[in-house]
N, C-alpha and C positions, 0 to 999 in steps of 0.2 A: 504492499500499500505505501502512496508520495505520503512523504512526509508532509502534515498540514500548516500553512504560516505560525512565530509561532506569535505564541498567545502578549498580548499588548496584558500592560500594568497601567494603572491600577483592575480588575476585572469590575466593580461592582457600575465604579462613574461609565466603558464604557458598556454596563449593560443596561445600564438609566439610559445612557443618551441613543440608543439607537431602541428603547422600547418607545423611548419619545418621540420621536420623529416617523418610529410608525403608530405611534395608537394618535399623532398629529392629523395623521391619512387616514384615519377611522372613520365610516357613513359610521351611522344610528345602527344600524339593522347587522352591522357586521359584530362580533362578539370581541374580547383581548384576551382570549383562554391563548388561540393558535403567534398570538402575539408578538407575545411575554417569548413562547417556546421560543419559535422565529430569532424572537435580541438574545436569547439565550445560545445560539449559532450563530449569530451578527459577529458573537466576541471575538469567535478564533475567524476572519473573516478580515483579508485584506485590509485597508484604506479606514473613511470615517464613520464613525456611525451614520453620519447625516447619509453617504452617497455610497454606507451600504444597503437604512434601511432603501436608498430608495431604487436600487438593484434588486433589491425583495421587495420591493412591488409593482416593478416592471414585470418582473420573471409571474409573481402569482397570476397577474393582471392577463400576462399570454397563455396560463396556463387554466387560469377563468372561457378565455375565447375559443382557446384549440381542443376544451370536453358538451361537450350533454349539460342540458340542463340535467338531464338526470344520474353523470354521472357523478361515483362517490374524491373521484381526483378537483372537481370543483366546485366539493368543500370548502369550512376557513383552513383544512390543515393541507388547505396553494400555496399561506403563507409559510409554515416551516419544512413543505418542500424544494422552494422555494429557497430560502438561505442556505438549505442545504445546498444546492444547485450553484448560489452566488460562493461557495464557501469552496467549495470542486471546481468550481468554470466552465462548470458546464449549462445546455439550454435551455427550456421549456422543450422543444420544441425534437428535441436527440434522447432527452429522456420519456418522452410519450412516445415514440413511436418503439423508442426500443421495449417501452411496458409492453405494449401490443402485441410485440413479437416474444416476448419472453411469457405471457401469458398465455401463449397457447402451448412452453414447456411444460407448465401445470397442469395444463390438462395435457396433455401427451401423457406428463406422468401421474395422470387420476388424482391428483392434488381438488381439494376443493375449492373453490370456486372463496375468494379470501376479503374480498371488498378492500379495504385498506389496508390489513392487513398483512394483505397481498402486495398492492403496491409500496408498502414501507418491505417488505424485504424482500423488493425488482429494489428497490435503492436503497439498500445496504446491499449485494450486491454489484449493482454498475456504479456504486464507487473502492466493492475490494477491487474490483477489474481492473477501478481505472481509469471509469469509464469508454474500457475496450467489447465493443460486443460480449455476448456472453452465448452459451453452448448449452444441447439440454442437459452437458451432462453436471454442469453448473447446479441445475434444479434439483436433479435428478441427485444427486448427494444431500441435497434439503433434503428430495424425502427420505435417506440413506436413512439421515438425524432425525426427523420426525419419525420414523418408523421405529426407530431406538426406542423417542422421548413414550412413541402409541404400546411400544411392549412394556413398558417398566406403568405410566400411568394413564391403560386408552380408555380411562372417566375424562381426565382435564385435557389435555393432549385435544389442543385444535386449530382451525383456523388460526384464531389468534395467537400462535406460538410461530405463525412465520419466522416473522422476525427476529425473532432469538435462535431461529434455525440457522437463517441464514447468517447472523452473524457467528454461531457458532462455526458455518465451513470457515474459517479463515484458521481453523487449528488445525497439523500436521496430521491430528490422528486420521485412521480410520471413524466408522460411525458407531461401531461396537461401541469399541472407548469410549468414545464420545459419552455415548447412550449412561456409558457403567458409570464416567465419571461424574457427570449430574447426579444420579441415583447415588451417588456413596455424599454426594454432596447434598444433595437434599434427606436423606435420613439426617449429615451430620447436623443440621440447622434444627432438623426431629428434634434430636436430644439433646441441643440448646437451649427449647424449650418453646423456638416460634413455629405457627400452629400451622400444620397438615393448607394447600393445597391451591389453590393455580398462580397463589401470588409468594408460592413457596419455591413453586417448580419454577420459575418467574426470575429466581431470583440465586436460586443453582442454578440453572443453564447461565448468570452471569455470572459466574465470581467461578463455573470453566473454567473464562477467558485465565484465571488469576495463576499461577504458582506455587499459588501454596496449595499443604494437603486440606482435606477434607476438614480434621478438624480443626486446624489453625483458620480454615473460612472459617470455618464459624462462631470461633473464641474470639476471634474477631468483631463479626457482625454484634456479637452477642457482648464486647464490652461496650461498641459503639452504641448500643439498643440502654443500654445500663446512666448508663453516658446522659444519653438527655435524656430518657426520664430523670434523672435525678437534678436531673438542669428542671423537671417537669411537664415536658412533653414526651404524651403519652406513644404508642412505635404501637403504628394500629398495621395490616399484614397491607395496604395499599401502599405502607412507606415500604415495602422487604427490597423492593428495586432498589431504592436510594440507599440503604444502610450495604448494598450487595455493590452500588456500583463507591461507593467511603470505602471501603474492606480491601479496595483496591492499594490504598493509598497508605507505607507504610510509616505511618505519624504515630504518636501516640492520640487514642484516642479524645484525649480531651484538648490535644490541642482542635481533634478534624468537629470534634461538636459546638467547640469555641462557636470557629470557622462558619462553619452549620448555620447555629444560630443568633451568628451578626448578618448575614443574610440573608438567613427566614426577616428579620427587621426592620432593614431595608426593602422586602418585597409586601414588607405589611407596610410601609407607607407608598403603592403604588395604586394611584386612579383608573380605573374600579379596584373593588378587591379581589386581588386572588385569591382569600375565606383557605383555610385553614389551614386542606395539602397544599395549596395552588404552593400558602405562602414556603413548606415544607421543603417538597419539593424543587423549588426556587434556587429556594437558603444549600439540598444539596448537591443545587446545578451547578452555581455559584464557587459553595467551595472546591467544588471539586477541579473547578475549572484552573482557581488556584490557587492550587497543589498540585497539584499532576505534574509530574514533570510531560513534559513534548517530547517526549523517543522511545521507545520500546515499542508495547503495544496500543500507550495509553492513546492515541490519537481514536486507533477506532472505539479503544471506549468509552474516547467522545462525543464521537459519532453514535454508538451503540447508544448513552443515552438518552442524546437529542429524539433517538432515534426510536424510541422505548417511550419515553412520553408523550411522544407524536399515538404511538398504541397505547398508551390510557385515554388518550385524546378520542377516539377511534373510539376504546370499546364503551366509553357516557355520551357517543351519541346514540350507536344502540342502543341503547342500554335505555335511552331515554328515549327513541323511537321502539323502542317494540314496550312503552314501554303507555305510550302516546296514542297505539294500532290500540293493545290489549282496553283501556277503557274509552278507546271511542266502540269495541264491540260490544261494550260492556253495557256502554248508554243508549246503543239502538236498535 
């Protein structure tokens, strides 16, 4: 994977400037959640926050023009996709053309349609390939990893795991070894007191990218969780992916937690308010960007973090749409 631009400092000021530039052009019917995640991705882009925000808006508008009214890629998630395209010198036309072509590989591999999850996975694969044309073999490897997950947790594994599987294709190991590694991490995290389920599977999948032992990774995540609880911040299952990403940082838990809480306080001042989950998510993202070295696998993990945040938006949007449909059916 190509080296990412050197991360400018200070991270918080750069994030706020990018977000304010994006927010200034927001229309009344647009939400702010995707813009906040786009601003996180913008931190690692070259240029001034104003020029980066302008480039993100231009690419997001091109995605809107090139997709149909009911195309999931036309949603507000296009701003996050646009930010990552800017970060990697990519264009909407090239990405959308490749997306349509690679979606055919997903069908050839008998993978269920995944909507926004599938789009996120294709974007991950494209980033890993440094914009070179993807092959069906790349999607076949994703499917092999997905099949291993299903072998261990068939009731948990679905299209929502496509982005994580795409990230895991970066590992040199065979799919069976990757599946065994993620399962070992899942069990170690559960033994450390974390609740089993989808959130824990995602955390285990992320931690498979680290060189830590399963017990060491679980201990680091547990230490971070305890530091947050000591500071009065309760950790929910929705926060497990944040703990996993923060566990990559070879720093004392006290230092990492303090940096996250500082970022969270900054996020609380944003308008519109991100809410409790949003402020913790942003605090963790900014702390990671501030503390992580720009070498080794950390560039990939930074991409993974933004794309998994994007995945969380997809999940919340799908849940809201499903709830609205159920309510309409019940009242009909």
